[in-house]
C-alpha positions, 0 to 999 in steps of 0.5 A: 499500500501507498500512503498518499495523505499525511497532512490533511487528516488527524494522525489517527487517520490515513488514505491509503493505495493498494498498490499490490491490486495491480502489476507494478506502480499504477500511474491512473485509477478511476474510482468511484466513492460509492465503491468504497469500501470494496476500492483500492482506496482504503480510507482509515480511521484507526479508532473506528476502521471507517472515516466519514464521507465528509473527511474522504472528500476533504482528502480528495480534494486536497489530492486535486489541489496537488494535481494527482486527483480529477473529479470526472463529473459536477458531483464529485462522485467519480474520480481519477487518482494519478500516481503522479501529477502531469507536471511531474510526469511532463519534468521526467519526460523532458529530463530524459529528453535533455539527458539524451539530446532529443531536442527538436526530435519528433515521437509518436506517443507510442514510442514515448511511452512504448518504445525500445529507447524508453524501456528504463524510464519510468514513464515506460508504459505511462497510459497514453492519458496521463502521458497526453496530459503531462506533454499538454503541461510540456506544451504549456511551458513550450518545452514541446509541441502536441500535433495530430498524425494521420494514425494518431498523435506526435509530439516535438520537444524544443 
């Protein structure tokens, strides 16, 4: 399990994400509050074993503020939780680009997440939706440009 929130709740309460349910480090998980407690997120109150919904929503909102959560609906009943925020993934990708002298290079999204050149990188195997968010963060910083190809999307790094 991975401890997700230490600052939001009192010390006797915690929010955990169960990484053992998938293979390797999760990067993105879609969850619904209604699925609790059978979801891979455990909301623990060391006194009673279960957090009230209000506390759960406070934790989730803090994760959203940090960029690790996106609400999927206006009712805040369904959300995406991300192991790293898109900006962090973008930094890792751009560090790889700089380290390998790949500025002014063009890649497909598939090459970045599944190519042989990235096999040793933390972002290898990253889900396309998270990869796209990371590249959009880099595009906002003028470090990359995303474009559409006949068979998918590509990116050029600056």
